[in-house]
N, C-alpha and C positions, 0 to 999 in steps of 0.2 A: 184860498183853499187848497187848492193844488199843492203850493210851496207847503203848507202845513203837513199835509201826507208824506211829501218827500221826506220833510224833515224827520218825522217820525219813523218812516223806514231806516233812515240812515242811522238814526240812533239806535235802533234793534240792531243792525249790523256791527255796531263799535263794539270792541272789545270792552268789558268792564274796567274801569280803573282799580290802580291798585288800591285805592280806599274802599272800593266796593267789594272786591273781592272778599270770599267766605276764607276766614281763617282756616288753617288747616288743622287747628285743636279741635273745630268744629267738625270736623267730617267724622265720619263713622269709622270707627279701627277695622283694620283687616285682620281677621284671625286665621290660622293655619288652614281651618276646613272650609273659608271664604275662597285662599288662594288657591287649595287642592280643587275646588269646584270650577274656579274659572278656569285654571289650566287643562281640566278633564273637558268644559265646554269648548275650548279652544282646541283640543286634539280631533274631538268628534267633528267641528266645524271642517278642519281641515282634511279629516277621511271623506266627509261627504262631498267637498270639492274635488277632492282626487278622482271618487267613485265618478261624479258627474262629466269630468274630463275624460275619462276613461268610456263612457257611454257615447260620449260625443264623438270620441274617436273612431268605436266601432260600429257607430249607427251605419247602417246601408242606406243607400238613397233609394226612395219609395218608389223611383222609376228605373227601368233599364238604362244603361249610358247610351249616349247616340251613337250611332256609326257614323263614322269619317269615312268618305270615299277619297281616296289618293290617284294620282295617275299610275298606271301599269308601267313596271320596270321593263324597258326594252332589254332584248338580247342582245349582248354584245360578243358578237361573233369572233371579233379579233382577240380579245380577252379569252374565249374560249378556247381557240385554237392555242394560244400561247399556254394557257395552263395544260392543255392536253400533251402539247408537246415536251413540256416540263417534266410531267409524270411519265412521259415513255422515254425520255432521254435517263431518266433514274434508273428505271427499271433496267434499260440496256446497259449501264453502267454496272448495275448490281451483276447481271447475267455475266456480262464481260469479266468483270472482276473475279466472279466464282471460277468461270471457265480456265482463267489464266493462272490464278493463285492457288485454286483448289483442284489438286489433282489426286489420282489413285496413286499411291504410294504402298499402302500395306493392306492386304487382304488376309482376312482371319476366317477360318472355319471351324466350327464347333459342332458336338453331336454325331459326327460320322464315324462308324464302326466298321462298316461293311467296306466301305471305300475310304481312300485317304485325303489328306487335305489336298493334295495337288489335284486329284482326279475331281473332286468337286469343283475346285477353282478352273480348272479347263473347261468343265460342263458348263460353265456359267458364263464363258465368252466375256468375261470382266478382263480389261487388259489394264497392267500397270501402266501409269504416263497418262490414262484416258481421264478426262473431266468427270468429275463428280455428277455433272449434271448430262452429261451424253450418254447415259446407258438409262435403260429402262428395267427398274428393279423387277417388275411384273414379268416382262419378257426373260431376264435372268433366270426366276425362280421357275418359269416353264420349262426352260432349257434343260437345267438340271434334273427336274423329274423326268422328262422324257428321254433322256440317256442314262439315269441312273435309276432302275426301276426299283430299288430297295428303298429309295427316299419316298417318303410319304408326304411330306409338309416342309416347307422352305420360307424363311424369313431373311430378308436382306434389309440391313440397317447401313447408314451412314454416320461416320463420327468425324467431325470437321477437326484438323483441316484435310486429311488424306487418308483417312481409313474406311474400307469396306469391309462389315462382319455379316457374314453368312451363316446362318444357323440351319441346321437340318433335323429332321426327325426320321429315324428310319424305321420299316416295318419289323414288328417283332414276331408276326406269325404271319405263315403262308403255308396253303394247302396245296395238295397233288392232284392233278388232272391228266388223262390220258389224251392224245390226238388221234387222229383218223389212221395213223401210220403205227401207233403202239408206243410213241415216245412219250415219255413223262415231263411234266411242264409243272412249277411252282406259279400258284395264283394267288392273290388275296381275296379276302372275303367281299371286296368290290368286283371281282372279276378281272383285274388286270392282271395281265402275264407279266412274271417277274424274270424267270429265266428257266431254260431247260436243265433237268437233272437227270441222275441215273437211279437204278432200283436201291442201291444201298443207303442214298441220301434221303429217297422218297419214304423207306420205311420210317422216318422219324417224324413223318408228318401226317395229318388227317387226309384220308383218301377218298376221294369223290368219285364215286360209282354211278353209273347208269347215264354218262354223258361222255361225248366225243369231241373234243375242241378241234376246230378246221381252220388251219393255217395260223397255227399262233403267231402273234409278232409281240417281242418283248417292248413292254411301256404301253401296249394297248389291250383294249377290253377283250377277254376272251368270247369267242363265237362258237356255240355248239352246232353240232350238224343239226340241220332244220326239222326235218320230219322223221317220226316214228310212230309205229301204230301199237294202241295197248286195246284189249279188248273188256269190256265190261259187261256185265249181265243186264239182259233185259227181262222185265218181269210184267206179269198181268195178274193186278191185284196183289196177294202174297206168294204167287209161285213164280220160281223162274223158268223161262221158258227159253233162253238161248242167249247168246252172246252177240253185242253189235261192237263192229269196230269202232274206235275213237283216236282221232287225229290229235298227237301230243306234240308239240315242237320241242326241238332239243333248247330252245330259248326259255320255255316254261319249265324244263327240268332244271336249267342251269340257276336260272331265278328261285327255284324253290331250295336249291341246294345252299346257294349263297344266303338266302334268309335264314337258313338254318344255321350256318356258320357264324353269321353276325347276331343270332341270338346266343348261340355257345360263348363267343366272346361277351355279351353283355351281362352273362351270367357268371363270368369269371371260372369257366372251366376250358379255356383255351387249351388246346394239344392234348385233351384228355380223351377225345375222340378218335377211335381207331379208323372210323369210315363212316360216311354217309351215303346211304343208297338211294337214290331218286330213279330208278328202274321204272318203278310204278307209283305213279302220283296219288295213286289211291290208298297205297301201303307202303310207305317210306318208313325205312329202317335204319337204324344207328348202333354201332356198337361203340360201349362204352370201355375202353380198354379191351380186356378179354373176358371182363366180370358180368357185363350186362349186355343183352341183346334187347335194345329198345324199339317198341313199336310204336311210331307217331301216327300211324293213319293217314288221313290225306294232309293238304295244306292249309285246312283251316285250322285257325287259333294257332298258330305255331309257336309264337313268343310264350303264349301261356304253356303251351305243351313243355317245351324245354325247360321253363322255369318249375313244372311240377315235376318234371324229371329229376332235375338237381335237388329239389327238395327231397325227393324220395331216397336218392342215393345217398344223400347226407343223413339220412334217418339212421339212429344208432341200431334198430334193430336189423338192418341190412348190412352192418359189419361183417366183413368176411364172407358176404353170401356170394353166390353165382346164380344167376338165373335171368328171367324174361319180365321185362317191364312193360307194360301195356299202359301207354298215355293216350291212346287213341280217343277215349272217352267214347267209345261206341259200345262195348260190354258194361263197364261200370262208369256210369255217367258223373263226372267231376271227381272220379277217383281213380287211383292209379292202382293196377292189377300187378300182383307181383307171382311168379310161379318159379320155384328152385329148378336148376337142373337136376336131371337125374345122375 
C-alpha cells in the first residue's frame, strides 16, 4: 500500500510525455488586448515590489539602538607634546620669515594738507628697514595725533612685502578761546588745543566768550578757569525778592560752549557763527555773522534750539533781515521770536 502511494506521487511529478501534451493549436489564441493586459499586470507587480523594498529600507526599528560601551581613550602626553612643538615651530618659522624677508622699505602718506609727508612720517616713529611686525600701528597713530594737533584721525595699513600706508584726516574747523594771560588759542569742538594764534588769524574763526583757558598745552584738552560766580534771582511765590550767588565752574561753561559748537557742526553752519557767549549760562547768546543776535536761554534742549535757529535763518521771510532771534522758548513756547533791529 505504501508502494502504491509512492508510485502515485511519483507519477504526479513526472512531466507529461510528448504524446500526452496539449497540442498548440488547442491553446486559446493571444490577442493584442490580452498581451497588453499581461504587460500592464507585470508592470504593476514590479512597481508594487519596488515600493515594498523601499518601505523595508526606510522602516525604522521599533526600539532604540543599543548603547555600546567602549574603553576610554588614554591621553597620549608624548603625542600631544610633539604636536604642540610642531605648531610652535611652524609659527616661529612664519614670524622669523616675516621679520627677515618683510621689512619696511616704502612709507606712503595721504590726506595731509597742513603737514607735509615727511613730518607725518617722522611723527609716526616708523623707520625704514624695520620689520613689518616690529611696530604697533595703534602706537604709531597715537604718536601722530599727539605731535600733530591738526590731525583728527589716523589709519595705518600694511601692504606686503614692504609698504606701510598712513592715511590721515585733518581738522576742518577750529575755534578761538582766550587764556588767562590774554593769548588766543585755536581749539576743536571736542576741546583739544591745536595751536596758539594771533588776532588777525583769530578773526576768521568763531570766538568763544565767557571762558578763559588755564595753561593750555597743544594736543591736550583745554581746561577752563574753574570758579566763577553768577547771581540768580530768588523769589517768594511770584515776587522776586533778591539775588543769590550761584557757583558756576569754568568746566561747566566750556562744556556748554562745546555742546553749542558741536550742534552748529551737526546742522551744517560751521564757521557762520561769529561768537558764542557763555558768560551767563541762564542767558547764552550767539552772533550769526553780523546779521542775527540769537538768544539761546539756558543750556537745556541745546541741540533742538540750534536746529530751530537754523530753520528760522533759512526761512525766506528773513532774507536780508537783521534782527534778534529768540529761541530760548521762554516767551514763545516752541516758537522762534524775531525782532528786527532799529
